[in-house]
N, C-alpha and C positions, 0 to 999 in steps of 0.2 A: 557411528552412523549418524547419531543426533547432530554432531558437529557438522557433518557434510550436508545433511537435510536443512540446517539452519543457514547454509551459505547462499541461499537463494533470495526470495523476495523480502524475507523478514530482515536479514542483515542489510540488503539494499535499501530498506526504508530507514533503519537505524542510521545509515551513513548519510541519507538524504537529510535527516534531521540535523545531524552534526554540520553538514555542508551548508544547510539553511541558516543555522546559527551563526556560522563564521562569516558567510556572505552578509547576513544581516547586520552583523557587528561592523564589517568593513564599510557598509553603506550607512553607517551612523545610527544603527538601532540599539537598543538597550535591552538587557536581560530582564530587567524588572518588569517590562511590558508583557513578557511571556506569561507571568502570573496574573496579570490584569485583564488579559485577552479572554474573552468568553465565547464560546461556540455554542450555539443552540442544540439542544438534544445531545449534550456532550456525553451524558450517561449511557446513551445508546452506542456511542462510538466505543466507550470503555467496555461495555458488556460484549459487543461484537468481537473486540480484540481478545477478551478473555475467553469467550467461547471458542474462538478459532484456534487459540493456543491450546486449551484443554482437549479439543477434539484431535489435533495433530499428535499431542503427546499420547493420548489414549490409544489412537490408531497405531502409533509406533510400538506401544506396549502390547499390541495385539488384542485388545479388549474387543470381544465379539459384537457387543451392542452397539459400540461407537462404529465399528466397521460396517455393520449392517445398516445403521441408520445414518451413515455419514452424509447422504444426499439431503435429508432433512435438516440436519445439523448446519450444513453449509447454506441452505436456503434461508434458514432462520438468521444465520450470521450475516449473510449479504442483505437480508431485508432490513435489519437493523442498520446497517451501514448505509443502505440507500435512503432510508428515512432521514437519517442524521445529515447526509449530504444534501438532500432536498431542502432541508430547513436553513441551510447555509450557502445556498447557491449564489447569494449576493456577493460572495467572493470569487472572482473570476478563476483563480486557481482551483476551485472546487470542481470546475468541469473537466479539468484534467484527470483528477482523482476519480470522478464519477465514470468518464469514458474507459479509464484504465480497469477500473473494478468491474464494469460491465463486460469487458473483454474477457477477463479472468473468469468471471462468473459463467459466462457462456461456454467457454472452454471446458469447465468442470461439469456443468449441468449436461451438456450434450455428449458427455463421456462417462455417463453413470456415476458421477461423483468423484472422477479421477482427473487430475491435471496431466495432459500430455507433456512428455519431457524427452529431450534428445539423448538417447542412451549412448550414441557414439560420442557425443560431447562429454558425457559422463566418464566414459572410458579414457578420452583424451586427456581430461583434467585429472585423471587418477582418482576420481570419487569411487573407489572400488567397492566399499561397504554398501553404499547407496544403490550402486549398480546391480550388485548381486541381490540385494533385498528386493528390488523391483523385478528382476528376473523369476524369483522364486515366489513372488506374490506376497512377500512380507511387508510391503508398502503399498496397499491397495489404492492409496490416494494419488498415486502416480501410475501412468501406463506410458509405454513406449510411443513415440510419435507415429510410427507405422501402424499402430493399433488404433489410432484416433481418426475421426471423420476427416474428410478432405479439407474442409474450411477450418475446422477447429484445430487442426494440426499447426496451422499458421498462427494460432493464438496461444499455442503451447510455450514452455520454456525450451527455447532453441537459440538463444543469443548469449554471448559472452564478451567481456571486455579484457580477457586475459592477455591479449597481446600488448596493450598499453596501460593496463590498469594493474596495480600490484596485488590486488586481492581477487581471488576467483569467485565468480559469480556465474550462475545460469539463470537466465531470467526470460520472462515473456515481454511481449510489447505492452501489455496491461501493467506489468510491474514497473517498467520504466516511466510509464505516464503517471502512475500513482506516485512514484518517488519524486518526479519533477514537481508534481502538484503540492506535495508535501513540503518540498524545499521552498517553493515560492510562498506557500502559507506562512511557514516559520518566519520568513524575511518580513512579510506583511505584518505579523504579530509583533515583530520587534521594532518596527518603525513607527513614527507618529501617525496616527489616523489622519486621513484627509478631512474628516469631520471635525477632528480637534483643531487642526490647522486653520480651517476656514472659520472657526468660532472666534479666533484671536484677530480677525480682520476688523477694523474700525467700521461701524455702520452709522448711518445717518438717518434721523427721523425726517418728517415732512417739513419741520422748520429749520432744518439744517444743522441741528445740534448733534454732536457726536454721541454715539452710544457704544457701550461696551457689553 
């Protein structure tokens, strides 16, 4: 069940990172720039990721405290993420991540801390363990689409690329926007900064002498 559960947004994001690295390399980027690229409030992003991971694991294990307070934990996670994104909005790709995260946040918050998911799609893709767990309430962080609000149902996990993509995924609109934003961000991190390139341009002072 863990493996099926992780086939959604988490693996989609991991594949977006790999794709971003490959495309960045093709476009002339360098791996070493990934280590020198610094995001503001990066510790907030790391903390949000860790908290999200721990919350999902503990819910899967059936820990009553995490299940009962999952709404609060999700709010804290997304608040940390939104703060970090706000401080890095100078990168255009952050807008995709912000919009996608907001859509996922809305879907979860307006459904009592549970993400709507298409159970028919789960059945079609033979995610049997996950499907049964949702039906019996063993995975309270997910609810069937038909149990969600009219608008938030459209923000749930209801899409797949299984017809032409070799890896099975069930994802939301928010998931794909976040993945695209991360893919573009990785490419930007690997390529020379526009500020670095402009600093190499020869400048002239008021006397016409070249400055570097």
